[in-house]
ZAMARGU-4260 file (C-alpha; in steps of 0.2 Angstrom, whole numbers, plus 5000, padded with zeros to 4 digits):
<rodrens>
0) 4805/5102/5089 | 4816/5115/5080 | 4807/5130/5075 | 4813/5145/5065 | 4804/5160/5058
5) 4812/5171/5044 | 4805/5184/5032 | 4811/5193/5017 | 4804/5207/5006 | 4795/5199/4992
10) 4798/5208/4975 | 4783/5199/4969 | 4771/5204/4982 | 4779/5221/4987 | 4779/5217/5006
15) 4788/5207/5019 | 4783/5189/5019 | 4787/5178/5034 | 4789/5159/5034 | 4789/5147/5049
20) 4800/5132/5048 | 4798/5117/5059 | 4811/5103/5060 | 4828/5099/5054 | 4827/5086/5041
25) 4816/5076/5029 | 4806/5080/5014 | 4799/5097/5013 | 4780/5100/5017 | 4775/5117/5011
30) 4759/5122/5020 | 4747/5135/5012 | 4735/5143/5024 | 4716/5142/5024 | 4706/5158/5019
35) 4713/5174/5026 | 4725/5166/5038 | 4743/5168/5042 | 4759/5158/5042 | 4756/5153/5060
40) 4739/5146/5057 | 4744/5128/5057 | 4753/5130/5073 | 4739/5140/5081 | 4726/5126/5078
45) 4738/5112/5084 | 4741/5104/5067 | 4760/5106/5069 | 4758/5097/5086 | 4748/5083/5077
50) 4762/5080/5065 | 4777/5083/5077 | 4782/5065/5079 | 4786/5065/5060 | 4795/5082/5062
55) 4805/5076/5077 | 4810/5060/5068 | 4817/5069/5053 | 4804/5062/5041 | 4797/5079/5036
60) 4803/5098/5037 | 4788/5110/5037 | 4788/5127/5029 | 4772/5137/5032 | 4769/5153/5022
65) 4757/5168/5023 | 4741/5169/5014 | 4736/5184/5003 | 4718/5179/5001 | 4713/5195/5011
70) 4721/5205/4997 | 4714/5195/4982 | 4698/5184/4983 | 4692/5190/5000 | 4695/5208/4997
75) 4678/5215/4993 | 4684/5232/4989 | 4696/5227/4976 | 4693/5227/4957 | 4691/5210/4950
80) 4707/5212/4939 | 4717/5217/4954 | 4711/5201/4963 | 4718/5190/4949 | 4734/5200/4948
85) 4737/5197/4967 | 4733/5179/4965 | 4746/5177/4951 | 4759/5187/4960 | 4757/5174/4975
90) 4759/5160/4963 | 4776/5168/4957 | 4781/5171/4975 | 4779/5153/4978 | 4788/5147/4962
95) 4802/5161/4962 | 4805/5164/4980 | 4799/5151/4992 | 4804/5136/4982 | 4822/5142/4980
100) 4822/5146/4998 | 4817/5128/5003 | 4831/5121/4991 | 4844/5133/4999 | 4839/5127/5016
105) 4835/5109/5014 | 4845/5104/4999 | 4843/5105/4980 | 4837/5087/4979 | 4824/5088/4993
110) 4807/5083/4987 | 4793/5096/4990 | 4775/5091/4994 | 4763/5106/4995 | 4748/5105/5006
115) 4733/5115/5012 | 4716/5113/5019 | 4700/5122/5013 | 4705/5137/5001 | 4723/5131/5005
120) 4719/5115/4996 | 4714/5124/4980 | 4729/5134/4980 | 4740/5119/4983 | 4732/5109/4969
125) 4734/5123/4957 | 4752/5127/4962 | 4756/5109/4959 | 4747/5106/4943 | 4755/5122/4935
130) 4773/5118/4940 | 4775/5099/4942 | 4793/5102/4938 | 4796/5112/4954 | 4784/5103/4966
135) 4784/5084/4969 | 4766/5081/4975 | 4751/5088/4984 | 4740/5084/4999 | 4724/5093/4997
140) 4712/5092/5011 | 4693/5097/5010 | 4696/5107/4995 | 4685/5114/4981 | 4694/5115/4965
145) 4683/5127/4956 | 4689/5145/4959 | 4673/5152/4954 | 4667/5147/4971 | 4677/5161/4977
150) 4678/5174/4963 | 4660/5181/4966 | 4654/5180/4948 | 4671/5185/4940 | 4676/5173/4926
155) 4690/5178/4914 | 4706/5170/4908 | 4715/5173/4924 | 4701/5164/4934 | 4701/5150/4921
160) 4719/5147/4922 | 4719/5146/4941 | 4704/5135/4942 | 4709/5117/4941 | 4692/5111/4938
165) 4691/5122/4922 | 4708/5121/4915 | 4713/5103/4918 | 4700/5095/4906 | 4708/5105/4892
170) 4726/5103/4896 | 4735/5095/4881 | 4753/5100/4885 | 4761/5082/4884 | 4777/5086/4894
175) 4767/5094/4908 | 4754/5080/4909 | 4769/5067/4909 | 4777/5077/4924 | 4760/5076/4933
180) 4758/5058/4929 | 4775/5054/4936 | 4771/5060/4954 | 4767/5047/4966 | 4759/5059/4978
185) 4743/5067/4972 | 4731/5065/4986 | 4713/5072/4987 | 4705/5070/5004 | 4688/5076/5011
190) 4676/5072/5025 | 4657/5071/5022 | 4651/5080/5037 | 4645/5098/5040 | 4652/5111/5027
195) 4662/5098/5018 | 4659/5095/4999 | 4665/5078/4995 | 4657/5079/4978 | 4669/5093/4973
200) 4683/5081/4977 | 4675/5067/4967 | 4671/5078/4952 | 4689/5084/4951 | 4696/5066/4953
205) 4686/5061/4938 | 4695/5074/4928 | 4712/5067/4933 | 4706/5050/4929 | 4701/5055/4912
210) 4718/5062/4909 | 4727/5046/4914 | 4734/5054/4930 | 4737/5044/4945 | 4729/5050/4961
215) 4722/5045/4978 | 4704/5050/4982 | 4699/5046/5000 | 4682/5052/5007 | 4679/5050/5025
220) 4662/5048/5034 | 4649/5060/5040 | 4657/5062/5057 | 4672/5072/5049 | 4667/5090/5047
225) 4675/5104/5038 | 4686/5109/5053 | 4702/5107/5062 | 4698/5091/5070 | 4697/5083/5053
230) 4713/5090/5047 | 4723/5086/5063 | 4718/5068/5060 | 4720/5067/5042 | 4737/5074/5039
235) 4747/5063/5052 | 4737/5048/5046 | 4743/5051/5028 | 4761/5056/5033 | 4762/5039/5042
240) 4754/5028/5029 | 4759/5036/5012 | 4776/5043/5014
</rodrens>
């Protein structure tokens, strides 16, 4: 498996941001870390090894970015407005820097599917729904799509507009809704075991249903916990059967 690590100084985030790239060809899978983890998290917990057959076969080329949650929602010393500012800068970093980098290194017409587990699922879903013109789909694993689960009581416009559970019921932008509806890859997956919240996935899926948006909701059994064993099984299963 071909692996490369690169980085650049992000004007949006004001610091060097590394990216790990796995593979040589295929659609781009953009991985967003869980919680306060880094760009090597998915490799460290063997998820990259789990999907290696698809990477080696040229089905998928993986781009794994750094998290900034430790500077935003998980930073207990930060002012609430600073947390939302950092969150929004991360969104712009993905849109204005990472996606152009993917296009430059994989081809302008390469589809980009964004994916993450846990907090990374919320980020991935939010990033896709806000810019379906740039991202072609999302694989969200074990997510909660209500940002107030992480904002510790803060609820302002910035929280609202980054919380899919809140803004999607009120989204009326016809063009954006049609772009979302055209995606064939809006996948919401959860286990039902320890620390999973399958009802969060069900609740968010019902919002998509009411908006006429095509999606896949798949809830696994109680043996599937909120942990890496679940995600190492889920992601290769869906890469094999949905792509």
